[in-house]
N, C-alpha and C positions, 0 to 999 in steps of 0.2 A: 191450180198449183198453189199450195200452201207455203207461206214464207215464215220461218221461225227465227227469232233473234234471242238466242239464249244469253243469259248473263254470264255464265261460265260454260266451257265446253272441253271435252277431250276426245281423242281419236283412239277407238278400240281396234285392236287387231285380233281377229277371231279366227282360230285355226281349227278345223275339224280333223280328227283322226282319219287317215287314209286319203285325204285330199291334199294336193300339192300347192294350191293357191289359197292364201288367207282372204278373208273378207274384212274390209275396213268400214267402220261405221262411226258416225258423229253420235256422242252422247252429250246432250245439253242439259244444262242446269238453270232453272229459273228460281230466283230467291223469293221466298214468301214473305209473310208477315207474322206478327205476333199470333194471330188467329189462324192463319193459314200457313203451313210449312212449305218448305222447298218442294219443287217438283221437277220431274225430269222427262225426258224423251229421247229414245234412240232411233236414228233413221234407218231406212231399209238397206243401206249401203251407198257407195259413192259412184256415180256415173260420170260426173264432170265437176271440175273445179275451176272457178273464175276469180282471178285476183281482183279485190274491190276495196277501196278506201281503208287501208290499214288492216285488211284481213282477206277473208275469202268468202265467196258465195258457193256453197257446196250443194250440188244438186244430186239428189238420189234417183234410183230407177223408177220410183213412183211418181217423180216429178216435184216433189217437195224440196224446198231449198232452206238452207241454214245459213244465216249471215254471221260468221264467226270472226271476231276481232282477234288479232294476234296477242294482244296484251291481256286477254280474258281466259287464257288456257288454265284449266283446272276444274275442280269440283267443289261442293260444299261438303261439310262433314257428312251430312245425311246421304247425299247422292253418291259420295265415295264409298259409303257403306253398302249401297245398293250394288255397285259393282262387285265389291268383296263378296257379298253373299251370292251373286251370280257364280263367281269362281268357285266358292266352297260347296254350293248345292247342286251344281250341274250334274245331271245323270247321263248325259250324252258325252262321249269323249271329245270334248272341246277344251281349248285354251283361250282364255280371254286376257288380253295384255293391254293395259293402258300405256300407250307409247309416251315416252319423255317428250317434253315440249319440242326440243330441238329435232328429234326424229320425226315427230308429227308434222312440223312445219316444212321439213325437207320433203316428206312424202307429198304434202299439198302443193309445194312449189313444183315438184316434178309432174304432178298431175295437171297443173295449170298450164305447164310448158307443152304437155301433149295436146292440150286444147288450143294452144297458140295465143293465150292471154298473158 
């Protein structure tokens, strides 16, 4: 199981045309340096959410986990543009929405309560 600790993160809500249930994914940003730019990673989905030390441990169906702190919600300029490019260039009938922080935290709280944490 891989554990990821992004510097910034957002919750994506992905809706495919003709499907009733959206898919939620974590999109993590890691800040780079002068020589190496920012990087990003999107998980495979959300299977479980555990409240942990000022944030959440979000476990995907693949078993990877993301440690996301509440105060680090957002993206960098570069990774925000990656999401916008996905939205503009997708050829499949999908909608990609970056949830507002309040809505994202509510979703994660609800998921953690289902898990009993």
